[in-house]
ROMIGU-826036 format. One record per residue (C-alpha): residue number from 1; residue in one letter; x, y, z. Coordinates in steps of 0.05 Angstrom, whole numbers. Each point is the difference from the previous one (the first is absolute). Layout:
N
    i  aa    east   north      up
  NUM   A       X       Y       Z
...
END
This chain:
910
    i  aa    east   north      up
    1   M    -353    -441     572
    2   F     -24     -55     -46
    3   L       3      17     -74
    4   H     -57     -31     -40
    5   G      21     -22     -69
    6   R      61      33     -33
    7   K      42     -63       5
    8   S      33       9     -68
    9   E      10      75      12
   10   S      31     -12      69
   11   A      45     -54     -29
   12   E      25      47     -54
   13   L      17      56      49
   14   E      29     -47      53
   15   G      44     -30     -55
   16   L      29      69     -14
   17   V      13       9      75
   18   R      38     -66       1
   19   D      41      22     -61
   20   A      19      63      39
   21   E      28     -44      55
   22   S      46     -28     -54
   23   G      22      71     -20
   24   L     -46      14     -59
   25   S     -47      59      -7
   26   A     -71       4     -28
   27   V     -58      47     -11
   28   R     -75     -10      -4
   29   I     -58      47      -7
   30   V     -60     -32      34
   31   K     -59      32     -38
   32   G     -74      -3       6
   33   P     -61      41      20
   34   A     -14      27      69
   35   G     -15     -54      51
   36   I      26     -58     -42
   37   G      51     -20      54
   38   K      65      32     -22
   39   T      19      23      70
   40   A     -23     -66      31
   41   L      44     -39     -48
   42   L      60      42      15
   43   E     -12      -5      75
   44   D      -2     -75      -7
   45   V      66       0     -38
   46   I      32      47      51
   47   A     -20     -47      56
   48   A      34     -58     -35
   49   A      64      40     -17
   50   S      34     -13      67
   51   G      69       1     -30
   52   L      -6      69     -31
   53   R       1      70      28
   54   V     -66      34     -18
   55   M      -6      74     -19
   56   R     -68      27     -20
   57   V     -36      62     -21
   58   A     -72      13     -19
   59   G     -25      55     -46
   60   V     -46      50      34
   61   E     -49      38     -44
   62   V       8      66      36
   63   E      77      -4      -7
   64   Q      -1      -9     -75
   65   E      20      72     -13
   66   L      58       1      49
   67   G      62     -19     -40
   68   F      43     -56      28
   69   A     -45      -7      61
   70   G      -9     -75      -9
   71   L      73     -13     -15
   72   H      20      38      63
   73   R     -46     -44      42
   74   L      29     -63     -32
   75   L      73      19       7
   76   L      -4      31      69
   77   P      31     -62      34
   78   L      59       3     -48
   79   L      15      75       0
   80   G      52      -8      54
   81   E      43     -37     -52
   82   R      -4      55     -53
   83   G      70      24      18
   84   R      27     -61     -37
   85   L     -33      22     -65
   86   P      43      32     -55
   87   T      -4      75       8
   88   P     -46      15     -60
   89   Q     -49     -53      23
   90   R       0      23      72
   91   A      -9      73     -20
   92   A     -58     -18     -46
   93   L     -35     -41      53
   94   E       9      51      55
   95   T     -25      56     -45
   96   A     -61     -40     -20
   97   F     -16     -13      74
   98   G      14      71      21
   99   I      58     -22      44
  100   Q      50      48     -30
  101   A      -5      69     -29
  102   V     -18       2     -74
  103   T      55      21     -48
  104   A     -32     -32     -62
  105   P     -60     -45     -11
  106   P      19     -73       6
  107   D     -12     -45     -59
  108   R     -50     -54      20
  109   F      42     -53     -35
  110   L      60      16      43
  111   V     -48      -4      60
  112   G     -18     -68     -29
  113   L      72     -23      -2
  114   A       8      23      73
  115   T     -62     -41      18
  116   L      26     -60     -37
  117   T      68       6      36
  118   L     -31       5      69
  119   L     -46     -59     -12
  120   A      56     -43     -30
  121   D      46      16      58
  122   A     -55     -20      49
  123   A     -12     -65     -38
  124   A      74     -17       4
  125   D     -11     -14      74
  126   R     -67     -35      -7
  127   P     -45     -11     -61
  128   L     -52      55      -6
  129   L     -74      -1     -14
  130   V     -26      69     -21
  131   V     -76       7      -3
  132   C     -35      60     -31
  133   D     -74      -5      13
  134   D     -52      45     -33
  135   A      53      21     -50
  136   H     -54      37     -39
  137   W      -3      50      57
  138   L      74      10       9
  139   D      27      68     -20
  140   R      25      -3     -72
  141   E      72      18      17
  142   S       5     -58      49
  143   L     -34     -48     -48
  144   Q      48      19     -57
  145   V      60     -10      45
  146   L     -24     -69      22
  147   A     -15     -18     -73
  148   F      71      21     -17
  149   V      26     -46      55
  150   A     -45     -57     -23
  151   R      27       2     -70
  152   R      72      -6      25
  153   L      -8     -57      49
  154   D      38     -63     -18
  155   A      43     -33      52
  156   E      -6      42      64
  157   A     -44     -48      40
  158   I     -57      50      -3
  159   V     -73     -16     -14
  160   L     -44      59     -17
  161   F     -75      -9       0
  162   F     -49      54     -21
  163   A     -76      -4      11
  164   A     -40      45     -47
  165   R     -69       6     -29
  166   D     -10     -14     -73
  167   D      31      52     -47
  168   D      11      53      54
  169   T      76      -6      -5
  170   E       4     -21     -73
  171   D      51      52     -23
  172   D      49      -5      57
  173   L       1     -75      10
  174   H      -8     -18     -73
  175   G      37     -63     -21
  176   L      13     -27      69
  177   P     -25     -72      13
  178   E     -71      -4      26
  179   L     -41     -48      41
  180   R     -73      14     -12
  181   L     -51     -20      52
  182   E     -69     -21     -23
  183   G     -60     -15      44
  184   L       2     -62      43
  185   S     -25     -64     -30
  186   E     -71     -20      19
  187   P      23     -52      52
  188   D      50      48      32
  189   A     -50      56       1
  190   A     -53     -44      31
  191   E      51     -23      53
  192   L      17      73      16
  193   L     -73      18       7
  194   E     -15     -60      45
  195   S      59      17      45
  196   S     -18      73       7
  197   V     -72      -3      24
  198   T     -29     -28      63
  199   A     -75       6     -16
  200   D     -33     -45     -51
  201   I      -9      29     -70
  202   D     -49     -26     -50
  203   R      34     -38     -56
  204   V     -34      42     -53
  205   I      27      64      34
  206   A      69     -30       6
  207   T       0     -21     -73
  208   R     -22      70     -20
  209   L      54      31      43
  210   L      55     -43     -31
  211   T     -25      16     -70
  212   E      -5      75      14
  213   T      69       5      31
  214   G      35     -39     -55
  215   G      44     -33      52
  216   N      26      66      28
  217   P      22     -18      71
  218   L     -12      68      32
  219   A     -69       5     -32
  220   I     -18     -69      25
  221   L      21      17      71
  222   E     -33      69       3
  223   L     -65     -18     -34
  224   A      -5     -64      40
  225   R       5      42      64
  226   S     -56      44     -26
  227   L     -43     -61     -15
  228   G       8     -22      71
  229   E     -22      70      23
  230   G     -64       3     -41
  231   G     -31      34     -60
  232   P      48      54     -26
  233   A      51     -49     -26
  234   E     -53     -42     -34
  235   S     -22      61     -40
  236   A      74      14     -13
  237   L       4     -64     -39
  238   T     -44      29     -54
  239   D      31      69       2
  240   P      26      17     -70
  241   L      61      38      27
  242   P      69     -29     -13
  243   L      25     -48      53
  244   D      49      48      32
  245   R     -55      53       6
  246   R     -45     -50      34
  247   L      55     -16      49
  248   E      11      73      14
  249   A     -74       8      13
  250   R       4     -57      49
  251   F      59      32      36
  252   L     -34      68       2
  253   R     -63     -29      32
  254   Q      44     -35      51
  255   T      36      66      16
  256   R     -64      39       9
  257   G     -21     -48      54
  258   L      57      24      44
  259   D      -1      59      47
  260   E      17      70     -24
  261   A      69       2      31
  262   T      21     -64     -35
  263   Q     -27      25     -66
  264   D      41      64       9
  265   L      62     -41      14
  266   L     -10     -43     -62
  267   L     -13      59     -46
  268   V      63      35      25
  269   L      39     -64     -11
  270   A     -29      -7     -70
  271   A      21      71     -17
  272   D      72     -10      21
  273   A      51     -57      -4
  274   G     -13     -18      72
  275   N      72     -14      19
  276   D       3      51      57
  277   P     -49     -14      58
  278   E      16      66      34
  279   L     -16      39     -64
  280   I     -67     -36      -3
  281   R     -13      16      73
  282   R      13      74     -12
  283   A     -42       1     -63
  284   V     -60     -33      32
  285   G       5      58      49
  286   S     -66      -7      37
  287   L      19     -69      28
  288   T      38      -9      65
  289   T      55     -51       4
  290   A     -47     -49      33
  291   A     -54      11     -52
  292   F      51      -9     -55
  293   D      22     -67      28
  294   A     -73     -21       9
  295   A     -15      19     -72
  296   L      61     -37     -24
  297   E     -21     -62      39
  298   Q     -70       2     -29
  299   A      27       6     -71
  300   Q      45     -60      13
  301   R     -58     -40      30
  302   A     -39      14     -63
  303   E      60     -27     -40
  304   L       5      64     -40
  305   L      69      13      28
  306   V      50     -56      13
  307   P      70      -3      31
  308   A      52       7     -54
  309   P      71     -27      -5
  310   G      53      48      27
  311   S     -17      64      36
  312   D     -66      20     -34
  313   P     -58     -12      48
  314   L     -51      34     -45
  315   R     -12     -42     -62
  316   F     -64     -13     -36
  317   R     -16     -73      -9
  318   H      -9      10     -74
  319   P      12      61     -45
  320   L     -73      -1     -22
  321   I     -19      18      71
  322   R      41      64      -5
  323   S     -32      16     -68
  324   A     -70     -13      27
  325   I       9      45      61
  326   Y      32      58     -38
  327   G     -46      -5     -60
  328   G     -62      -7      44
  329   A      13      65      38
  330   S     -30      65     -25
  331   A      46      49     -36
  332   A      -9      50      57
  333   R      18     -52      52
  334   R      63     -21     -39
  335   R      22      73      -4
  336   Q     -10       7      75
  337   V      43     -61      13
  338   H      56      24     -46
  339   A      -1      67      34
  340   A       9     -35      67
  341   L      58     -41     -28
  342   A      32      62     -28
  343   E      -1      33      68
  344   A      28     -63      32
  345   V      58      -9     -48
  346   D      67      30      20
  347   P       8      59     -50
  348   I      76      -4       3
  349   R      14     -74      -1
  350   D     -56     -20     -47
  351   A     -17      63     -40
  352   D     -19     -39     -63
  353   R     -52     -42      35
  354   R     -28      61      34
  355   A      -7      35     -68
  356   W     -35     -59     -29
  357   H     -51      -4      57
  358   R     -11      76      -3
  359   A     -15      -6     -75
  360   A     -49     -57      13
  361   A     -35      43      52
  362   V     -19      56     -48
  363   D     -57       0     -51
  364   R      14      67     -34
  365   P      60      38     -28
  366   D      50      16      54
  367   A      64      38     -18
  368   D      36     -16      66
  369   V     -11     -74      -5
  370   A      18      -1     -73
  371   A      66      35      16
  372   E      14     -50      55
  373   L     -12     -57     -49
  374   E      46      33     -50
  375   A      55       3      53
  376   A     -13     -74      15
  377   A       6     -15     -74
  378   A      68      35      -3
  379   R      25     -42      59
  380   A     -26     -64     -32
  381   G      36      17     -65
  382   E      65      13      37
  383   R      -5     -69      31
  384   G     -12     -32     -68
  385   G     -73     -13      14
  386   C     -24      26     -66
  387   L     -68     -34       3
  388   A     -12      28      69
  389   Q      20      67     -28
  390   A     -51      -8     -56
  391   A     -54     -19      50
  392   F      13      60      44
  393   L      -1      47     -59
  394   Q     -63     -31     -27
  395   R     -35       9      66
  396   A      25      72       3
  397   A     -30      11     -69
  398   D     -66     -30      23
  399   I      -7      54      53
  400   T      22      56     -46
  401   P     -52      39     -40
  402   P       0     -10     -76
  403   G      52      44     -32
  404   P      75       6     -13
  405   P      24     -19      70
  406   R     -42     -64      -2
  407   N      26     -18     -69
  408   G      71      15      23
  409   R      -7     -49      58
  410   L     -29     -53     -45
  411   L      57       8     -51
  412   A      51      -7      56
  413   A     -37     -63      22
  414   V       4     -27     -72
  415   G      75      13      -1
  416   A       8     -38      66
  417   A     -42     -58     -26
  418   L      41      -5     -64
  419   T      65       2      40
  420   A     -27     -57      42
  421   G     -15     -41     -62
  422   A     -76       5       6
  423   P     -23      26     -68
  424   H     -72     -24       9
  425   L      -7      41      64
  426   A      32      58     -36
  427   E     -52      -5     -55
  428   Q     -57       1      51
  429   L      29      63      30
  430   L       8      34     -67
  431   D     -73     -15     -15
  432   K     -19      40      63
  433   L      30      65     -26
  434   T     -49      58      -6
  435   P      -3      14     -76
  436   D       0      66     -36
  437   L      33      44      53
  438   G      32      41     -55
  439   I      71      -9      28
  440   P      43     -29     -56
  441   I      59     -17      45
  442   L     -42     -47      43
  443   D     -27     -31     -64
  444   A      71     -10     -25
  445   Y      21     -34      65
  446   A     -60     -46      -5
  447   M      19     -18     -72
  448   R      72     -13      20
  449   L     -21     -46      57
  450   R     -50     -37     -45
  451   G      56      -9     -50
  452   F      43     -33      54
  453   L     -59     -43      18
  454   N      -9     -24     -72
  455   V      74     -18      -4
  456   M      -5     -41      63
  457   L     -65     -35     -23
  458   G      26     -12     -71
  459   R     -57      40     -30
  460   D      -1      42     -62
  461   G       0      76       5
  462   A      58      13      47
  463   V      42      38     -50
  464   P     -54      48     -25
  465   L     -19      17      72
  466   L      71      16      19
  467   F      10      40     -64
  468   E     -62      41      12
  469   A      19      12      72
  470   A      68      26     -22
  471   R     -34      47     -49
  472   I     -41      30      56
  473   F      59       7      46
  474   R      41      35     -54
  475   D     -21      71      15
  476   S       6      -2      76
  477   D      50     -54      22
  478   P      60     -14     -44
  479   R      30     -51      48
  480   T     -64     -42       3
  481   T      -9       9     -75
  482   R      68     -31     -15
  483   D      -8     -56      51
  484   T     -69     -18     -28
  485   L      27      -2     -72
  486   L      56     -46      24
  487   E     -53     -44      32
  488   A     -36      -1     -66
  489   F      64     -23     -35
  490   D       8     -54      53
  491   A     -71     -23      -9
  492   A       6      -1     -76
  493   I      58     -47       8
  494   V     -33     -50      48
  495   V     -74      -1     -16
  496   A     -29     -48     -50
  497   R     -39      54     -37
  498   I      16      75      -4
  499   G     -68      18     -29
  500   T     -31      27     -63
  501   G      26      68     -20
  502   M      57      -4      50
  503   S      73     -15     -14
  504   A      69       8      30
  505   L      12      53     -54
  506   R     -56      44      28
  507   I      31      -6      70
  508   A      68      18     -28
  509   E     -27      61     -36
  510   A     -34      24      63
  511   A      64     -12      40
  512   L      42      39     -50
  513   D     -48      58       7
  514   A      -7      -5      77
  515   P      21      61      41
  516   P      67      -8      35
  517   V       9      -4      75
  518   P      46      53      30
  519   G      66     -24      27
  520   E      45     -59     -15
  521   P     -35     -58     -36
  522   I     -13     -62      42
  523   I       0     -71     -25
  524   A     -73       3     -21
  525   D      15      61     -44
  526   L      60     -33     -33
  527   L     -39     -64     -13
  528   L     -59      38     -28
  529   A      44      40     -47
  530   A      36     -63     -24
  531   H     -63     -40     -14
  532   A     -36      59     -31
  533   Q      57      13     -48
  534   L       8     -74     -16
  535   V     -74      -9     -16
  536   G     -18      69     -25
  537   R      61      18     -41
  538   D      53     -52     -18
  539   Y      49     -49      29
  540   V      64      37     -18
  541   S     -19      66      33
  542   A     -26     -38      61
  543   V      66     -36      14
  544   P      33      57      41
  545   L     -64       8      41
  546   M      -5     -75      11
  547   R      72      -3      24
  548   R     -13      57      48
  549   G     -63     -32      28
  550   L      35     -67       8
  551   A      60      32      34
  552   A     -47      34      49
  553   M     -32     -68      16
  554   L      69     -29      15
  555   A      28      61      38
  556   E      19      -6      73
  557   R     -57      20      46
  558   A     -48       3     -58
  559   E     -68      21      27
  560   G     -66     -21     -31
  561   G      29     -51     -49
  562   E     -37     -58      32
  563   R     -67      29     -19
  564   W      21       2     -74
  565   F      42     -63      -2
  566   L     -33     -29     -62
  567   L       8      64     -40
  568   G      73       4      21
  569   V      18     -71     -15
  570   L     -33       5     -69
  571   L      50      54     -18
  572   A      56     -50      13
  573   I     -34     -48     -49
  574   E     -11      55     -52
  575   L      73      22       5
  576   W      25     -72      -5
  577   D      36      11      67
  578   I       5     -67      33
  579   D      42      24      59
  580   A     -51      54      18
  581   L     -56     -52      -4
  582   G      36     -45      49
  583   M      17      57      47
  584   C     -71      27       0
  585   A     -29     -68      15
  586   Q      51     -14      55
  587   R      -4      68      34
  588   Y     -76       8       0
  589   G     -10     -73      16
  590   S      44       8      62
  591   T     -38      64      19
  592   A     -66     -36      -8
  593   R      22     -58      44
  594   G      26      47      53
  595   R     -66      37       2
  596   G     -44     -60     -11
  597   A     -29      37     -60
  598   L     -28     -58     -41
  599   R     -28      41     -58
  600   M      69      28     -13
  601   L      30     -68      11
  602   Q     -46     -30     -52
  603   A      26      47     -53
  604   A      72      -8      23
  605   T      -3     -76      -2
  606   H     -26       2     -71
  607   G      57      46     -18
  608   A      50     -47      33
  609   A     -31     -60     -36
  610   T       7      36     -67
  611   Y      72      19      15
  612   E      19     -71      19
  613   L     -36     -26     -62
  614   L      38      45     -47
  615   C      65     -19      34
  616   G     -15     -73     -15
  617   R     -12     -21      72
  618   L     -67     -32     -13
  619   T      -2     -38      66
  620   A      11      64      39
  621   S     -53      34     -42
  622   T     -48     -56      17
  623   A      11      13      74
  624   H     -13      74      -8
  625   F     -63     -12     -41
  626   A     -24     -48      55
  627   E      10      56      51
  628   F     -37      48     -46
  629   K     -60     -47      -2
  630   D       4     -11      75
  631   V      -1      75      13
  632   A     -56      10     -51
  633   A     -42     -50      39
  634   A      16      36      66
  635   I     -25      67     -26
  636   G     -61     -28     -34
  637   A      21      11     -72
  638   D     -35     -36     -57
  639   L      37     -67       1
  640   R     -22     -18     -70
  641   Y      45      54     -27
  642   A      53      -6      54
  643   D       9     -75     -12
  644   S      10      11     -75
  645   S      48      58       8
  646   D      60     -46     -11
  647   A     -16     -12     -74
  648   L      69      23     -22
  649   L      33     -50      47
  650   H     -40     -57     -31
  651   G      17      25     -69
  652   W      74      -3      15
  653   R      -7     -69      31
  654   G     -33     -23     -64
  655   D     -62     -23      37
  656   E     -53       7     -53
  657   T     -60     -20      42
  658   R      14      49      56
  659   T      20      56     -47
  660   L     -62      -5     -42
  661   A     -44      -4      62
  662   A      31      63      29
  663   V      -4      36     -67
  664   A     -74     -18      -7
  665   I     -14      35      66
  666   Q      46      61      -8
  667   A      -4      13     -75
  668   G     -58     -41     -27
  669   P     -44      21     -58
  670   D     -38      49      44
  671   A      62      37      22
  672   E      -1      75     -12
  673   R      46      29     -53
  674   P      55      15      13
  675   G     -11     -24      71
  676   G      38      11      64
  677   L      64     -29      26
  678   Q     -25     -71      12
  679   V     -28      -4     -71
  680   Q      68      19     -29
  681   L      37     -49      47
  682   A     -47     -56     -22
  683   R      10      15     -74
  684   T      75       2      10
  685   A      -4     -67      35
  686   L     -36     -30     -60
  687   V      53      28     -47
  688   V      57     -29      42
  689   L     -35     -68       3
  690   R      -9      -3     -76
  691   L      72      22     -14
  692   G      26     -55      45
  693   Q     -44     -50     -38
  694   C      24      26     -68
  695   R     -72      19     -16
  696   Y      22      65     -32
  697   S     -65      18     -36
  698   A     -40      -4      65
  699   A      54      40      35
  700   Q      -2      54     -54
  701   E     -76       4       1
  702   T      -2      17      75
  703   A      61      45      -2
  704   A     -28      38     -59
  705   L     -63      14      40
  706   V      42      34      54
  707   F      42      37     -52
  708   D     -61      27     -37
  709   E     -33      25      64
  710   D      67      26      29
  711   P     -29       0      71
  712   P      21      57      46
  713   H      37     -48      46
  714   F      37     -66      -9
  715   G      -3       1     -75
  716   N      75       5     -14
  717   M      17     -69      29
  718   V     -32     -35     -59
  719   L      38      37     -54
  720   P      61     -47      -3
  721   D     -48     -59       2
  722   L     -40      26     -59
  723   I      64      11     -40
  724   E      24     -71      14
  725   A     -68     -30     -19
  726   A      -7      42     -63
  727   V      70     -18     -24
  728   R     -15     -75      10
  729   N     -64      11     -40
  730   N      38      37     -55
  731   D     -42      62      13
  732   T      55      51     -10
  733   A     -47      60      -3
  734   T     -29     -13      69
  735   A      69     -14      29
  736   E      26      66     -28
  737   R     -58      40      28
  738   A      10     -31      69
  739   L      75      11      -4
  740   Q     -10      74     -16
  741   R     -42      10      63
  742   L      48     -40      42
  743   A      60      39     -27
  744   E     -32      66      16
  745   R     -19     -19      72
  746   A      60     -43      18
  747   G      46      53     -28
  748   A     -32      52      46
  749   S       5     -46      61
  750   E      71     -22     -13
  751   T       1     -52      56
  752   P      40     -64     -12
  753   W     -66     -39      -2
  754   A     -31      46     -52
  755   M      63       4     -43
  756   G      12     -75       6
  757   V     -69     -21     -26
  758   L       6      53     -54
  759   A      66     -28     -24
  760   R     -29     -71       0
  761   S     -61      23     -39
  762   R      43      36     -51
  763   A      40     -64      -8
  764   L     -63     -38     -18
  765   V     -14      45     -60
  766   A      73      16     -19
  767   D      38     -33     -57
  768   D      55     -50      16
  769   S      55      52      -1
  770   A     -30      39      58
  771   A     -40     -52      39
  772   E      56     -34      39
  773   E      29      65      27
  774   L     -70      21      23
  775   Y     -11     -67      36
  776   L      67       8      36
  777   T     -17      72      18
  778   A     -67     -24      28
  779   L      34     -53      42
  780   S      52      49      25
  781   L     -54      49      23
  782   L     -49     -51      30
  783   E      53     -38      38
  784   R      13      63      40
  785   T     -71      -8      28
  786   P     -32     -54      42
  787   L     -48     -15     -59
  788   A      13     -75     -10
  789   T     -63      -6     -42
  790   E      25      51     -50
  791   V      71     -29      -1
  792   A     -27     -71     -12
  793   R     -47      23     -56
  794   T      57      39     -32
  795   R      46     -61       1
  796   L     -57     -42     -28
  797   L     -12      47     -58
  798   Y      74       9     -13
  799   G       9     -76       1
  800   E     -58     -10     -48
  801   W      31      52     -47
  802   L      68     -35       3
  803   R     -30     -68     -14
  804   R     -36      26     -61
  805   R      68      27     -24
  806   R      28     -71      10
  807   R      47      21      54
  808   R     -19     -60      42
  809   R      56       3      51
  810   D     -13      74      16
  811   A     -74     -14       0
  812   R       7     -57      50
  813   H      36      45      49
  814   Q     -55      53       0
  815   L     -57     -50      -2
  816   H      31     -42      56
  817   S       6      63      44
  818   A     -72      20     -15
  819   H     -25     -70      14
  820   E      35      -2      68
  821   L     -27      69      18
  822   F     -71     -20     -18
  823   L       6     -65      39
  824   D      27      37      60
  825   M     -58      48       1
  826   G     -54     -52     -15
  827   A     -21      29     -68
  828   A     -21     -67     -29
  829   A     -26      23     -69
  830   F      62      42     -15
  831   A      45     -57      25
  832   Q     -34     -47     -49
  833   R       9      50     -56
  834   A      74       5      16
  835   R       5     -76       6
  836   T     -30      -8     -70
  837   E      48      50     -29
  838   L      59     -35      34
  839   A     -21     -66     -32
  840   G       0      35     -67
  841   A      71      23      15
  842   G      23     -70      15
  843   E      -2      -1      76
  844   R     -48     -39      44
  845   A     -18      42      60
  846   R       1     -37      66
  847   E     -66      -9      37
  848   R      -1      30      69
  849   T     -32     -37      57
  850   H     -62      30      31
  851   S      17      53      52
  852   S     -28     -17      68
  853   S     -11      74      12
  854   Y     -61      -6     -46
  855   D     -31     -46      52
  856   L      -1      55      52
  857   T     -65      35      13
  858   P      -3      75     -12
  859   R       4      13      74
  860   E      60     -47       7
  861   L      34      36     -58
  862   Q     -11      67      35
  863   V      31     -25      65
  864   A      57     -35     -36
  865   H      20      62     -40
  866   L       1      43      61
  867   A      38     -52      40
  868   A      51      -2     -57
  869   T      16      73      12
  870   G      24     -16      71
  871   I     -54      36      40
  872   T     -28     -31      64
  873   N     -66     -36       7
  874   Q     -28      58      39
  875   Q      19      47     -56
  876   I     -31     -47     -51
  877   A     -64      -1      42
  878   A      -2      76       0
  879   E      12       3     -76
  880   L     -56     -49     -16
  881   F     -49      20      56
  882   L       5     -70      30
  883   S      17     -28      68
  884   T      70     -26      14
  885   A     -30     -69      14
  886   T     -29      -2     -70
  887   V      67      20     -31
  888   E      34     -56      38
  889   Y     -53     -49     -23
  890   H       9      19     -74
  891   L      76      -2       6
  892   R      -4     -71      26
  893   K     -41     -19     -62
  894   V      49      37     -46
  895   F      59     -39      30
  896   R     -37     -66      -9
  897   K     -22      13     -72
  898   L      68      27     -22
  899   G      38     -54      38
  900   I      44      50      36
  901   T      20      10      73
  902   S      24      72       1
  903   R     -27      68     -21
  904   R      67      12     -36
  905   Q     -21     -54     -50
  906   I     -64      34     -20
  907   P      28      47     -53
  908   H      31     -58     -38
  909   Q     -67     -36      -3
  910   I     -47      57     -20
END
């Protein structure tokens, strides 16, 4: 095959292939409209990749609703090696493919890690070229897994190429590098036209053809053939239809020129994936074996079917041919073909495909077929194919008469779509609900699901919908009422805007008045009680409930805690319980990694980053925030907010530019009052930055905003900061008011962290006779905890107090210790503040050389920190959802940058 044009595009892809031979990995999405030459370009690159093993899969339109179907076809040659996979990965993959009995739905990200491991192991023997053609027609589960793999390739010697039409895979492949194909240049298009026709064509016709096709190679070839055949193609040049429709019309005319048996064969192939010749033979039915072979031969002579790589002998030359044949058949004829396929499919081995064909064969409500589709949906959900589950349920609803059963199936489809991370599909399904059925419970479920949808899409209105759904559930379903109220609390914490007339207080009041559920309370009940009392009543009375809820989260064999991780970990913050915060983040982070549950892992990594930050391990915190952002990208979160979620880290580093940029996104002038968790974190970050810079007025202004609003969550952290800023500004009244609130809440909590910052804050406002004892008490309490940030700040404030009392020697001791702590953690602004105070006490603080650990990339920091714990490369790979080869690659870079030769040296460098 000679490829006309595409020299630069071929050179780019072939360069990536050569890099793979050197051990590097790469990804490209070859994008462009139908017929532009995506497949031809990839075939040309494949032909030149003689040093690589090639694995390929093509999306098939009729398989789009069969979860993991494409991935199974791709990995089939490697499944014999699945026994080498770690047990969770192997179990997830086998469940997704229906190889083992279902015990729990597999997480598609754990399936992704299994896929990455299989591909990386294969590439260890020989570099690997993986080609996914027609990715826009791949089933969504397979596409999401391959996108997951693509985002984690680094140094495995794997090249992954996708071919997709414009915008058809935008969500799943978003952010991956693209190679866009435009029409051929005029000289290349003319050369292709000249080489593809044997008869003479008038120059004016040729010029018109090149203009009309816009350099689209398939259009040039097909319309040129029609020109050679006579009039129809000439009229097609002035047809106002889009180019792909004109090509389909050309293919349909070509098909209708064949005999009836061949047309039957082609329509049956178009209605099924076409991978099983014997199935097609049985479905055609009226044809004998000889007639089937004759029909197949005629279709191949007409170049509608072509031999395909591997074992598939029944492949359309171009996907538009399939579309033309299927779309050109009458609805009655299509139903007849699907009925034949349903009869031909093995009802035991391929029950889901049979159900789908049966559904396509009916044109009116059919209770039996709808029930069969519902059973297929349940099987798909058990395998983790949530989008397939949604598709089966949607089709079941389509053949169910309007009424409660139809709405019930649609609502179940919405739930499956949301679980799969497809909120736009969920919204389309919600819009199909039959309105005004007079059944409040169904309305409440619809509200609840639309609330979830709004949270996922970052839209306003989530909290009012969840709140109203809980109100409707109240009289009939106490369990669902309480769960929905807890979901409303969760949404109120994470969404940008709660909504007019809605507040966390209203949720709390409804929760306090909610009917109890018989039996022992579960984690959800304990968390709801704690947050309702905290928001709806007062902090002091909520403390026992908060302790009970947090204890349940940390109990052995705690069930259900992962669903409510954020609400649980917030209790640790509210109680000033640093140990519980660390344990929650570690436990649920490990659970999330083991299950491949990335949404839980996202919350857990943010909790781990916050814990490490408060403990003064800013480099470790950076690594956790990097993982948080990486996971956010993998699950399709809004990266504008995810990338700025580390505002508090930048505030502690004293990085004004990054802190202000993050604050502008999270808590800018349009932020709702009081705002959710990220708003309060951003405001706290700004206060910390200004305190480090000795800009006490600016610090007090922001801290006072939080104090006055007293937000339902994360408002206590700023109280010691406000007291410090107000004292430095000689605003005794404000300091006293803040101290009164801190004393009440810290006194109820009684943790070392709470009592330590309370003692330090009291020292700031105390007279000289009491201040020193309070500072020493604060140090004694805080040094029992891992809170290096609080210890350093306490030593700094104590040192400043000593210097102002002219006790320069004692001051130097405290200030020197504070300075070393701030330098160790990388808190530049606070280190400079301590250095200035030391100079005033008569000591010049030494300058520390730049730490080479700051030169590590976020990914290298992640790998280095895990390697420092002593775990193996394979364990690091499982923790970070990477391949072992990528971990080894990053470790080599870590060693080189840090100038070390052993993993045992890493802890001393970072």
